[in-house]
Every structure is written in C-alpha cells, then in structure tokens.
C-alpha positions in Angstrom: 15.9 -6.6 -104.3 13.3 -8.8 -104.9 9.9 -7.8 -106.6 7.1 -8.0 -104.0 3.3 -8.0 -105.0 0.1 -7.7 -103.2 -2.1 -10.6 -104.2 -5.0 -10.6 -101.4 -6.7 -8.1 -99.5 -9.6 -7.6 -97.7 -11.3 -5.5 -94.5 -14.2 -5.7 -92.2 -17.0 -3.6 -92.6 -16.4 -0.7 -90.3 -18.8 0.1 -87.5 -19.0 2.6 -84.8 -19.0 0.0 -82.3 -18.9 -3.9 -82.3 -19.8 -5.1 -78.7 -20.8 -8.4 -79.8 -17.5 -10.0 -81.4 -13.8 -10.2 -79.8 -10.7 -9.3 -82.0 -10.5 -12.8 -82.9 -13.7 -12.8 -83.8 -13.5 -9.9 -85.8 -10.4 -10.8 -87.6 -10.9 -14.4 -88.9 -13.4 -13.9 -91.3 -11.2 -11.3 -92.8 -8.1 -13.2 -92.9 -9.9 -16.2 -94.6 -11.4 -13.8 -97.3 -8.1 -12.3 -98.2 -6.0 -15.8 -98.2 -9.0 -17.0 -100.5 -8.4 -14.4 -102.8 -4.6 -15.6 -102.9 -5.7 -19.3 -103.3 -3.7 -19.9 -100.3 -4.5 -21.5 -96.7 -3.5 -20.7 -93.5 -0.8 -23.2 -93.3 0.7 -22.0 -96.7 2.1 -18.8 -95.0 5.7 -18.9 -94.8 5.4 -15.9 -92.5 2.7 -14.3 -90.6 2.5 -10.8 -88.6 0.0 -8.9 -87.1 -0.7 -5.1 -85.8 -2.4 -4.0 -82.9 -2.2 -2.1 -79.4 -2.9 -3.3 -76.1 -3.9 0.3 -75.2 -7.0 0.2 -77.4 -7.8 -3.3 -76.0 -7.2 -2.7 -72.8 -5.7 -6.5 -72.5 -2.4 -7.1 -72.1 -0.5 -9.4 -75.0 -3.8 -9.2 -76.8 -2.2 -10.3 -80.2 -1.6 -13.6 -78.6 -5.1 -14.3 -78.0 -5.9 -12.9 -81.7 -3.7 -15.5 -83.1 -6.1 -17.9 -82.5 -7.4 -16.6 -86.2 -4.7 -17.6 -87.7 -4.2 -21.1 -86.1 -0.6 -20.9 -84.4 -0.2 -25.1 -83.9 1.7 -26.2 -85.4 4.2 -23.6 -84.7 4.4 -20.6 -87.3 6.9 -18.0 -87.9 5.1 -14.9 -86.5 5.9 -11.5 -85.5 3.9 -8.5 -84.2 4.0 -4.8 -84.3 2.4 -2.7 -81.5 1.9 -0.2 -84.4 -0.6 0.2 -87.4 -0.7 -2.3 -90.1 1.0 -0.3 -92.3 4.1 -1.0 -90.2 3.3 -4.8 -90.3 3.3 -4.5 -94.1 6.9 -3.0 -94.3 8.3 -5.8 -91.8 6.8 -8.5 -94.0 8.2 -6.7 -97.3 11.6 -6.8 -95.6 11.2 -10.5 -94.3 10.7 -11.8 -97.8 13.7 -10.0 -99.2 15.8 -12.4 -97.0 15.1 -15.1 -99.4 14.4 -17.9 -97.9 10.2 -17.2 -97.8 8.0 -16.4 -100.6 4.3 -15.7 -98.9 3.4 -13.4 -95.8 0.1 -12.7 -94.1 -0.3 -9.1 -92.7 -3.6 -8.7 -90.5 -4.3 -5.9 -88.0 -7.2 -4.9 -85.9 -8.5 -2.6 -83.5 -11.9 -1.8 -81.4 -11.7 2.1 -80.8 -14.8 1.7 -78.9 -13.3 -0.3 -76.1 -11.5 2.7 -74.6 -13.9 5.2 -72.7 -12.4 8.1 -74.0 -10.2 7.5 -77.1 -9.0 10.9 -77.7 -7.5 10.9 -74.4 -6.0 7.5 -74.5 -4.1 8.8 -77.6 -2.7 11.7 -76.0 -0.6 9.2 -73.5 1.7 8.7 -76.3 3.0 12.1 -76.1 6.2 12.8 -74.2 5.7 11.5 -70.7 7.8 14.3 -68.9 6.6 17.6 -70.4 3.5 16.9 -72.4 1.7 13.9 -71.2 1.2 15.6 -67.6 -0.7 18.2 -69.4 -3.2 15.7 -70.4 -3.7 17.0 -74.2 -6.2 14.7 -76.1 -5.6 13.9 -79.6 -8.1 16.1 -81.2 -6.6 19.3 -79.5 -3.1 18.3 -80.4 -4.3 17.9 -84.1 -6.0 21.5 -83.7 -2.7 22.9 -82.9 -1.3 21.7 -86.1 -4.3 22.9 -88.2 -3.9 26.1 -86.3 -0.3 26.4 -87.7 -1.4 25.5 -91.0 -3.9 28.4 -90.9 -1.3 30.8 -89.6 0.9 29.8 -92.7 -1.8 31.5 -94.8 -1.7 28.6 -97.4 -5.2 27.3 -96.2 -8.4 28.2 -95.0 -10.9 26.4 -92.7 -13.2 26.1 -96.4 -10.5 24.3 -97.6 -10.5 21.7 -94.5 -14.3 21.7 -95.3 -14.3 21.0 -99.1 -11.7 18.0 -98.0 -14.3 16.6 -95.3 -17.2 17.1 -98.1 -15.5 15.5 -100.6 -14.2 12.3 -98.4 -17.9 11.6 -97.1 -19.2 12.1 -100.7 -16.8 10.0 -102.1 -17.0 7.1 -99.3 -20.7 6.6 -100.5 -19.5 3.9 -103.0 -17.4 2.1 -100.4 -19.4 -0.5 -98.7 -17.1 -0.9 -96.0 -17.2 3.0 -95.2 -18.4 4.0 -91.9 -19.6 7.7 -92.7 -21.2 8.9 -95.9 -23.3 11.4 -97.5 -23.5 14.9 -99.2 -22.4 17.6 -96.9 -23.0 21.0 -97.7 -19.8 22.9 -97.2 -21.7 25.8 -95.8 -23.2 24.0 -93.3 -20.2 22.3 -92.2 -18.5 25.8 -91.7 -21.6 26.5 -89.6 -21.4 24.0 -87.2 -19.6 24.5 -83.8 -15.9 23.9 -83.2 -14.8 20.5 -81.2 -11.1 22.3 -80.8 -10.9 25.6 -82.7 -10.2 25.4 -85.9 -11.8 21.7 -86.0 -15.3 20.9 -86.3 -16.8 17.6 -86.1 -16.4 17.0 -89.9 -13.0 17.6 -89.7 -12.2 14.6 -87.3 -12.2 10.8 -87.9 -15.1 8.8 -86.6 -14.7 6.1 -83.6 -14.4 3.0 -85.7 -13.9 -0.8 -85.0 -12.4 -2.7 -87.7 -9.9 -4.9 -89.2 -7.7 -5.9 -92.2 -5.4 -8.6 -93.6 -3.5 -8.5 -96.9 -1.4 -11.3 -98.6 1.8 -10.5 -100.0 4.3 -12.7 -102.3 7.6 -12.9 -103.9 7.6 -12.4 -107.7 7.6 -16.0 -108.9 4.8 -16.9 -106.2 2.8 -13.8 -107.1 2.7 -14.6 -110.9 2.0 -18.2 -110.0 -1.1 -17.7 -107.7 -2.5 -13.9 -109.1 -3.9 -12.9 -112.3 -3.2 -9.3 -111.7 -0.5 -8.9 -108.6 -0.4 -5.4 -107.5 3.7 -4.6 -107.4 5.4 -2.7 -104.6 7.9 -0.9 -106.7 9.0 1.3 -103.6 8.7 1.6 -99.9 10.5 3.8 -97.5 10.2 4.7 -93.9 11.0 8.3 -92.1 10.1 9.9 -88.8 10.0 12.9 -87.3 10.2 14.2 -83.4 7.1 13.5 -81.6 7.7 16.9 -79.6 5.6 19.2 -81.5 8.0 22.1 -80.2 10.6 20.7 -82.1 9.2 21.1 -85.7 7.1 22.7 -87.9 3.4 21.5 -87.7 2.5 22.7 -91.0 4.8 20.9 -93.1 5.7 16.9 -93.1 9.6 16.8 -93.6 9.5 13.1 -93.4 6.7 12.4 -95.9 8.4 14.9 -98.5 11.7 13.1 -97.8 10.4 9.5 -98.2 8.3 10.5 -101.5 11.6 12.0 -102.5 13.1 8.6 -101.7 10.8 6.7 -103.4 11.0 8.7 -106.5 7.0 9.7 -106.2 6.4 12.4 -108.9 8.9 11.0 -111.6 5.6 9.2 -113.2 2.2 10.4 -113.4 0.1 9.9 -110.4 -3.6 9.1 -111.0 -4.9 7.7 -107.5 -3.3 8.2 -104.0 -4.6 7.0 -101.0 -3.0 8.5 -97.9 -3.5 8.2 -94.3 -5.3 11.4 -93.4 -7.5 11.2 -90.1 -8.2 15.3 -90.1 -9.1 17.4 -93.1 -5.9 19.5 -92.6 -3.5 16.5 -92.6 -4.5 15.6 -96.4 -3.4 19.3 -97.1 0.0 18.8 -95.6 0.5 15.5 -96.9 -0.3 16.4 -100.6 1.9 19.4 -100.4 4.9 17.1 -99.1 4.1 14.5 -101.6 3.5 17.2 -104.6 0.2 16.2 -105.6 -1.9 18.3 -107.9 -5.2 19.0 -108.2 -5.5 16.1 -111.2 -5.0 13.4 -108.5 -7.9 11.5 -107.3 -6.8 11.5 -103.6 -8.8 9.0 -101.3 -11.5 7.9 -103.4 -12.5 5.3 -100.8 -13.3 8.4 -98.4 -10.1 7.6 -96.5 -9.6 7.7 -92.5 -12.2 10.5 -92.2 -15.1 7.9 -93.4 -13.8 5.1 -91.5 -10.6 5.2 -89.1 -10.3 1.4 -87.5 -7.3 2.2 -85.3 -4.4 0.0 -86.1 -5.8 -0.7 -89.7 -6.1 2.5 -91.3 -2.7 2.7 -92.5 -2.8 -0.8 -94.3 -6.3 -0.3 -95.4 -4.9 2.6 -97.4 -2.4 0.1 -99.0 -5.4 -2.2 -99.8 -7.4 0.4 -101.2 -4.8 1.6 -103.5 -4.0 -1.7 -104.7 -7.9 -2.4 -105.3 -7.8 0.6 -107.7 -5.1 -0.4 -109.5 -6.4 -4.2 -110.0 -9.9 -2.4 -111.2 -7.9 -0.1 -113.5 -6.0 -2.9 -115.3 
C-alpha cells in the first residue's frame, strides 16, 4: 500500500445561514486556501473529487455547477459522491493507491438552511416502504437511539449535558465554530425537551459551510510539505439503516473499523469523531475504546458546527491540524 499524507486543509466559517452566496462562491475561496497551503494550483491536481447532496441543495446535479470552483476546463479527472466529504476522502485515498496519480483535491459543501425543514428532509433517507411513510424526522430518530442508550443503564441525561457543555466550551478557541460559550449543565438539564430525551443542546445546529483538503503520495508530500500528516490506516463499515435490525445503543461498525485499523495499539491523545448528537459521542467513544485521558473533539465537533456533507471531512482536517500543531 502506498503511503498517503494530508498536505492542505481549509474550511469556510460556519454560519446559520448563507443566503448571499451560491455553493460555488462558498467553496471557491476554501479550495484556493487548501491549495495554497499545499503549494499547488488547480491544474496541478491529478484527481479531483467533490461531496454534496442534491437533496439539500434542491437542485439536480448541483455538484456540476460547483465545478466552476475548480475549473473543469481543460478537462480534469473528476468524481463525485452523494455523501459526506469523508467518503470522498476515502475514494481519493483509494484512487492514489492505483499508482498513476500523486495528488488529489477533495472538497465538500452544503447549505443546510436551503431546506425548509432539514430534519424532515433527512428522515427521507430511511426505508421507503415501512419507515419513511411514518414521516419520522431526524431528531426523533436520534431520540429513539438516545432512549435505547439510557435504557441500557450505562449513561444518564447528565452525561449528555456534560458532552454538550464541553463541546461548546472547547469551540470558543475555534474561529470556524458556529455555537460557542459556557453553558451550565444544570441549565441545560432544566431546558425543555425537543424530542425526549433530547434537548436543544443535545442536537447539532443548522449550518452552512464547506471544506477542502489536498492529499498526496509519500514522495510528493515530502517535496511539497514540511509537516505532512500521514494516513496510517482507513476502513469502511456499514450497518443496516433499519433501526429495528440492530442494537441502537452500540455501534458495531465503528468497533469493527477501529479493530481493523489497529486503534488502541498505541496511545491516543486526540480524537475528532463525527457525533452530531451528544449521546452519539458516548456510543462512539465506547466503540473505539477511548478513555477519559483522550481529548475528544477539541474543535467543538459537530455539536458546535454541523455543515451537512462537510462535517465528516472537517473532523479529519481538524485532527490533522492538531497533529501539525503538536509537532
């Protein structure tokens, strides 16, 4: 397997609503920033891949319009995933393993505010025969999972509140965060439920934003970057999207991926994990095997800013930033 490194990363400032700019205008400066960090230009990219979703944009083939941000003429080797940028990252990593390319540009974007009721739109990804006709929204589905975790007896609503308070407190040092500040755990617990047992602080904010990343093979990375961040392992697992077919209080796929990648063999100092709801951080922490000494989501995580289709890629980028700062 070829060694791959992250040599550039940038993200847009996350906001509640970005009405003045299209996705192309939103992502173009971010791509430029990531490329400048890697000391490369748009035409230097051997491979380009984007991540977005037409469901959120409300425009068919919206990713084609966003190609204006990278310049698709002369023609470029390009791909797209209708998923989070983390999946685009994986495809780019696989593409560089083929051996005929040395650099890849990954970018993702999403304006969550364009959907009238984003939580209802997200519910449409469920089974179209048995679940979607019931019209569950995303928060209600997350609440079912949170209730399963509470019923398992391992965590309490106070544990949820502690995750929320820590995330927003840590986000104060992140200039790209959307929601920051000191929140009293008792005040959080005194606030009303949105969908029991979840309160407002347990849920991610509606966020517009985007991110871009540049990765390269070993020789190219060493040539271009003084401090490349090496991708030592990567794994992809998936579970049934039918809630009744699995234990919602655990994440078997995360545990399997962590085991396959050898997580836990060395000491972990920092973990950026995609957990848009407070209880999901606890589930993932258990699945990965993170103890109390690990700094989890020091950027504030998805609870401080949740740009759909970019939040996963941002976790990778934030983790890379921590490694660079620590060297």
